[in-house]
VOGU-3710 file (C-alpha; in Angstrom, 3 decimals, decimal comma):
1> xxxxxxxxxx> -56,729/-82,532/-60,650  -55,351/-80,319/-63,435  -53,179/-77,536/-62,035  -51,775/-74,584/-63,960  -48,360/-73,523/-62,635  -47,015/-69,977/-63,051  -43,407/-68,962/-62,331  -42,359/-65,273/-62,465  -39,893/-64,879/-59,599  -37,011/-63,374/-61,569
11> xxxxxxxxxx> -36,016/-63,323/-65,251  -37,852/-66,339/-66,693  -41,557/-66,647/-67,382  -42,574/-70,268/-66,857  -45,980/-71,893/-67,317  -46,931/-75,563/-67,048  -49,943/-77,823/-66,704  -49,726/-80,766/-64,304  -52,342/-83,489/-63,953  -52,197/-85,450/-60,691
21> xxxxxxxxxx> -53,221/-88,627/-62,546  -51,392/-88,213/-65,870  -48,362/-86,164/-64,860  -46,931/-83,195/-66,747  -49,139/-82,354/-69,733  -47,339/-79,317/-71,152  -44,822/-76,642/-70,215  -43,384/-73,491/-71,772  -40,635/-71,072/-70,790  -39,524/-67,659/-71,966
31> xxxxxxxxxx> -36,074/-66,500/-70,836  -35,199/-62,824/-70,535  -31,440/-63,471/-70,633  -30,879/-61,623/-73,917  -32,702/-58,550/-72,618  -30,723/-58,360/-69,368  -27,345/-59,343/-70,841  -26,459/-55,810/-71,962  -26,848/-54,643/-68,360  -24,739/-57,461/-66,909
41> xxxxxxxxxx> -27,552/-58,618/-64,621  -31,287/-58,593/-64,025  -33,033/-55,204/-64,075  -36,139/-55,716/-61,879  -38,403/-53,188/-63,618  -37,630/-54,630/-67,062  -38,219/-58,139/-65,731  -41,672/-57,235/-64,385  -42,734/-55,559/-67,608  -41,619/-58,513/-69,701
51> xxxxxxxxxx> -43,510/-60,978/-67,497  -46,615/-58,873/-68,110  -46,129/-59,173/-71,873  -45,304/-62,878/-71,970  -47,456/-64,544/-69,339  -50,920/-64,689/-70,912  -49,632/-65,854/-74,345  -47,612/-68,592/-72,617  -50,667/-69,725/-70,646  -52,618/-70,023/-73,886
61> xxxxxxxxxx> -49,708/-71,868/-75,528  -49,644/-74,467/-72,745  -53,408/-74,955/-72,828  -53,335/-75,384/-76,614  -50,485/-77,906/-76,348  -52,471/-79,913/-73,798  -55,672/-79,634/-75,835  -57,527/-77,969/-72,968  -59,476/-74,766/-72,338  -59,260/-72,533/-69,281
71> xxxxxxxxxx> -62,548/-73,984/-68,069  -60,834/-77,395/-67,833  -58,488/-76,174/-65,088  -59,134/-77,342/-61,536  -56,689/-75,030/-59,748  -53,838/-72,558/-60,250  -50,472/-72,413/-58,458  -48,063/-69,491/-58,682  -44,694/-68,543/-57,229  -45,363/-66,371/-54,177
81> xxxxxxxxxx> -41,700/-65,940/-53,207  -38,881/-65,507/-52,663  -37,966/-63,330/-55,633  -38,272/-59,846/-57,128  -41,437/-58,400/-55,665  -42,605/-56,713/-58,887  -42,071/-59,887/-60,896  -43,839/-61,983/-58,255  -46,836/-59,650/-58,319  -47,326/-60,208/-62,055
91> xxxxxxxxxx> -47,760/-63,950/-61,539  -49,775/-63,578/-58,351  -52,225/-61,062/-59,848  -52,694/-63,154/-62,977  -53,259/-66,352/-60,977  -55,751/-64,747/-58,612  -57,606/-63,000/-61,433  -57,958/-66,200/-63,444  -58,933/-68,248/-60,397  -61,654/-65,792/-59,445
101> xxxxxxxxxx> -63,017/-65,706/-62,988  -63,043/-69,528/-63,169  -64,192/-70,005/-59,556  -61,341/-72,424/-58,763  -58,799/-72,513/-55,905  -55,447/-70,739/-56,166  -52,269/-71,224/-54,105  -48,986/-69,356/-53,678  -45,968/-71,701/-53,770  -42,472/-71,294/-52,330
111> xxxxxxxxxx> -39,985/-70,970/-55,189  -37,255/-73,044/-53,522  -39,711/-75,795/-52,569  -40,363/-75,997/-56,295  -36,660/-76,548/-56,987  -36,415/-78,952/-54,070  -39,124/-81,244/-55,479  -38,399/-80,747/-59,203  -36,803/-84,240/-59,447  -40,240/-85,658/-58,552
121> xxxxxxxxxx> -41,276/-84,813/-62,126  -38,933/-87,539/-63,407  -39,778/-91,229/-63,817  -36,780/-92,133/-61,668  -37,676/-90,002/-58,661  -36,256/-90,105/-55,133  -38,243/-91,429/-52,209  -38,427/-89,572/-48,903  -36,325/-88,980/-46,871  -33,341/-87,424/-48,667
131> xxxxxxxxxx> -30,724/-84,718/-48,333  -30,906/-81,892/-50,850  -28,445/-79,342/-52,186  -30,266/-76,290/-53,532  -27,740/-74,310/-55,512  -28,720/-71,358/-57,686  -28,070/-67,687/-58,341  -29,833/-66,622/-55,173  -29,556/-69,611/-52,838  -27,079/-72,221/-51,641
141> xxxxxxxxxx> -28,644/-74,482/-49,016  -28,429/-78,008/-47,667  -31,765/-79,362/-46,488  -32,920/-82,603/-44,872  -36,244/-83,552/-46,486  -38,498/-86,018/-44,669  -41,676/-85,298/-46,630  -43,722/-82,507/-48,176  -43,237/-79,453/-45,959  -41,126/-81,440/-43,486
151> xxxxxxxxxx> -37,741/-79,757/-43,935  -34,724/-79,061/-41,722  -32,126/-76,552/-42,855  -28,680/-78,099/-42,417  -26,582/-75,255/-43,790  -26,661/-72,252/-46,104  -24,474/-69,531/-47,538  -23,670/-66,734/-45,124  -23,001/-64,324/-48,019  -22,965/-64,875/-51,799
161> xxxxxxxxxx> -24,774/-67,872/-53,256  -22,718/-70,150/-55,525  -24,544/-69,014/-58,660  -24,039/-65,367/-57,715  -20,323/-66,042/-57,242  -20,177/-67,615/-60,720  -21,803/-64,494/-62,205  -19,353/-62,182/-60,439  -16,341/-64,259/-61,472  -17,589/-64,167/-65,062
171> xxxxxxxxxx> -17,818/-60,384/-64,914  -14,233/-60,175/-63,643  -13,141/-62,328/-66,591  -15,058/-60,212/-69,097  -17,591/-62,938/-69,853  -21,217/-62,411/-70,817  -24,195/-62,746/-68,482  -25,319/-65,234/-67,180  -21,912/-66,196/-65,902  -22,201/-69,811/-64,767
181> xxxxxxxxxx> -22,288/-71,519/-68,176  -19,695/-69,075/-69,540  -17,211/-69,804/-66,741  -17,762/-73,555/-67,144  -17,072/-73,397/-70,881  -13,911/-71,333/-70,396  -12,746/-73,641/-67,585  -12,721/-76,604/-69,984  -9,604/-75,077/-71,595  -7,931/-74,301/-68,278
191> xxxxxxxxxx> -4,830/-75,966/-66,823  -5,942/-77,595/-63,537  -2,400/-77,459/-62,136  -1,549/-73,784/-62,641  -3,684/-72,140/-59,932  -5,361/-73,333/-56,772  -8,007/-71,283/-55,023  -9,193/-71,804/-51,407  -12,128/-74,046/-50,517  -13,956/-71,686/-48,144
201> xxxxxxxxxx> -15,239/-72,916/-44,765  -14,141/-76,500/-45,407  -11,368/-76,331/-42,783  -13,920/-76,176/-39,957  -16,920/-78,300/-38,997  -20,405/-77,383/-40,133  -22,475/-77,198/-43,297  -22,634/-73,451/-43,977  -21,109/-71,924/-47,112  -19,275/-68,691/-47,898
211> xxxxxxxxxx> -18,226/-67,610/-51,383  -17,453/-63,913/-50,827  -13,806/-64,593/-49,950  -13,400/-66,803/-53,004  -14,719/-63,965/-55,140  -12,084/-61,627/-53,640  -9,342/-64,226/-54,162  -10,361/-64,542/-57,813  -10,169/-60,776/-58,348  -6,742/-60,649/-56,683
221> xxxxxxxxxx> -5,434/-63,440/-58,931  -6,719/-61,683/-62,061  -5,106/-58,379/-61,034  -1,813/-60,109/-60,245  -1,728/-61,774/-63,660  -2,705/-58,498/-65,302  0,066/-56,565/-63,512  2,596/-59,149/-64,654  1,379/-58,875/-68,263  0,306/-62,546/-68,189
231> xxxxxxxxxx> -3,476/-62,248/-68,444  -3,822/-63,824/-71,874  -6,652/-66,119/-72,988  -4,996/-69,200/-71,473  -4,538/-67,445/-68,134  -8,215/-66,449/-68,113  -9,122/-70,096/-68,732  -6,794/-71,155/-65,897  -8,528/-68,716/-63,520  -11,935/-70,017/-64,584
241> xxxxxxxxxx> -10,792/-73,607/-63,994  -9,393/-72,815/-60,555  -12,559/-70,941/-59,582  -14,925/-73,660/-60,802  -12,951/-76,409/-59,074  -12,959/-74,452/-55,810  -16,740/-74,011/-55,909  -17,359/-77,634/-56,922  -14,991/-79,033/-54,281  -16,663/-76,908/-51,607
251> xxxxxxxxxx> -20,147/-78,071/-52,581  -19,057/-81,710/-52,749  -17,317/-81,602/-49,347  -20,425/-80,134/-47,732  -22,715/-82,675/-49,418  -20,484/-85,481/-48,190  -20,714/-84,139/-44,658  -24,506/-83,808/-44,947  -24,889/-87,445/-46,020  -22,598/-88,604/-43,215
261> xxxxxxxxxx> -24,347/-86,431/-40,622  -27,872/-87,538/-41,556  -27,073/-91,121/-42,540  -29,186/-90,675/-45,671  -28,486/-92,517/-48,919  -30,293/-90,214/-51,362  -29,093/-86,784/-52,463  -31,197/-84,387/-54,533  -29,322/-81,626/-56,368  -31,440/-78,830/-57,849
271> xxxxxxxxxx> -31,259/-75,200/-58,949  -29,414/-73,620/-61,863  -25,896/-74,613/-60,768  -26,997/-78,267/-60,583  -26,595/-78,350/-64,370  -22,808/-77,924/-63,995  -21,167/-81,013/-65,498  -18,118/-81,043/-63,214  -20,341/-80,812/-60,122  -22,471/-83,739/-61,262
281> xxxxxxxxxx> -19,438/-85,910/-62,037  -17,900/-85,273/-58,628  -21,146/-85,860/-56,735  -21,735/-89,118/-58,595  -18,319/-90,362/-57,473  -18,944/-89,334/-53,871  -22,325/-91,064/-53,824  -20,830/-94,273/-55,230  -18,325/-94,346/-52,356  -21,193/-94,192/-49,858
291> xxxxxxxxxx> -23,566/-96,591/-51,641  -25,818/-93,576/-52,161  -27,604/-92,087/-55,193  -27,847/-88,585/-56,591  -31,028/-87,336/-58,261  -31,396/-84,314/-60,539  -34,202/-82,692/-62,502  -33,871/-82,831/-66,289  -31,856/-80,012/-67,826  -34,665/-77,587/-68,559
301> xxxxxxxxxx> -36,057/-77,983/-65,046  -32,764/-77,095/-63,329  -33,447/-73,400/-63,878  -36,689/-71,603/-62,978  -39,747/-73,200/-64,606  -43,502/-73,528/-64,280  -43,521/-77,331/-64,021  -42,005/-77,405/-60,542  -44,541/-74,823/-59,337  -47,436/-76,787/-60,833
311> xxxxxxxxxx> -46,174/-79,994/-59,185  -45,709/-78,542/-55,691  -48,955/-76,623/-55,990  -50,799/-79,818/-56,899  -49,437/-81,682/-53,874  -50,417/-78,925/-51,460  -53,798/-78,338/-53,098  -54,554/-82,050/-52,753  -53,759/-81,669/-49,056  -56,424/-78,965/-48,800
321> xxxxxxxxxx> -54,288/-75,813/-48,918  -55,295/-72,708/-50,873  -55,132/-68,914/-50,697  -58,076/-67,103/-49,208  -60,058/-65,040/-51,755  -58,164/-61,841/-52,523  -55,167/-62,870/-50,364  -52,561/-62,478/-53,086  -49,024/-63,290/-51,929  -45,755/-61,714/-53,123
331> xxxxxxxxxx> -42,978/-62,329/-50,588  -39,448/-61,213/-51,598  -37,861/-63,027/-48,605  -39,312/-66,277/-47,298  -37,289/-68,798/-45,231  -38,078/-72,278/-46,482  -37,869/-73,813/-43,017  -40,958/-71,750/-42,103  -43,110/-73,809/-44,486  -45,809/-75,932/-42,896
341> xx> -46,315/-79,658/-43,238  -49,779/-80,322/-44,812
//
């Protein structure tokens, strides 16, 4: 089965073609980062309009790369949520329109299930069951994964997601959007011994996260340095280092608890923040101590992409799932633990 995957949940237009026998045939991505950077964050209306401009050319690009025509498609999968509703509707309307014209099935896919199973696109893929850390701009969750659609939420952020906290810290430090990579680069020059920020919610049992207080602590530290006339470039790097280490330590502590609680030996780490080098190094060390293994998607599949949507869509389509004719889905909020097991 050849499945076209469409991802338009936020600020990246992703398209991919997945063959259930041959694997990933082609993928393409257009990022809107440059457009949104001058506003310091994603502007939903601009995002929707840009998806409208980019999507059909990207679909044609992927088909050309795979040497296929639209008539060669067997099904279409698209991101149905969660995300920006206007952006989601662009992908959903395109998918349903194409599917109706080609008389093939179409299916709305959960965005975070795409991230969750993105490592399955790799040759060295994890087997079920595993624990998963989903860590991005909009979500920070720990999930026990027993199979496709068989998920138990172990913990999640009660306020800001880790990626959102990175973006806000970057803004405080005068760094460009998106903030995560900028903070990480600045932190490389920071003195790890100068400042220490709290590791939120690690002094109590449980697997939930909270990064709002850390954000406030970061702002207070910056203002204190500024008032003392000490907020030079080195001090900004020291703040970035202290912030990054606090976030990484918090994520690692919670992952360690999740592995101990579930007794699992495989940990999947996915979402945009999973590309953070310091986080990967620390998780690798923790897994070694427990005779466990960590799995990640390749770099370009850490952020939003069409390949993960095509893959998940293919698995669910094979299980007999599909949207009813005309039942286009665009769901801005969609708890992942409400997903069904095929």
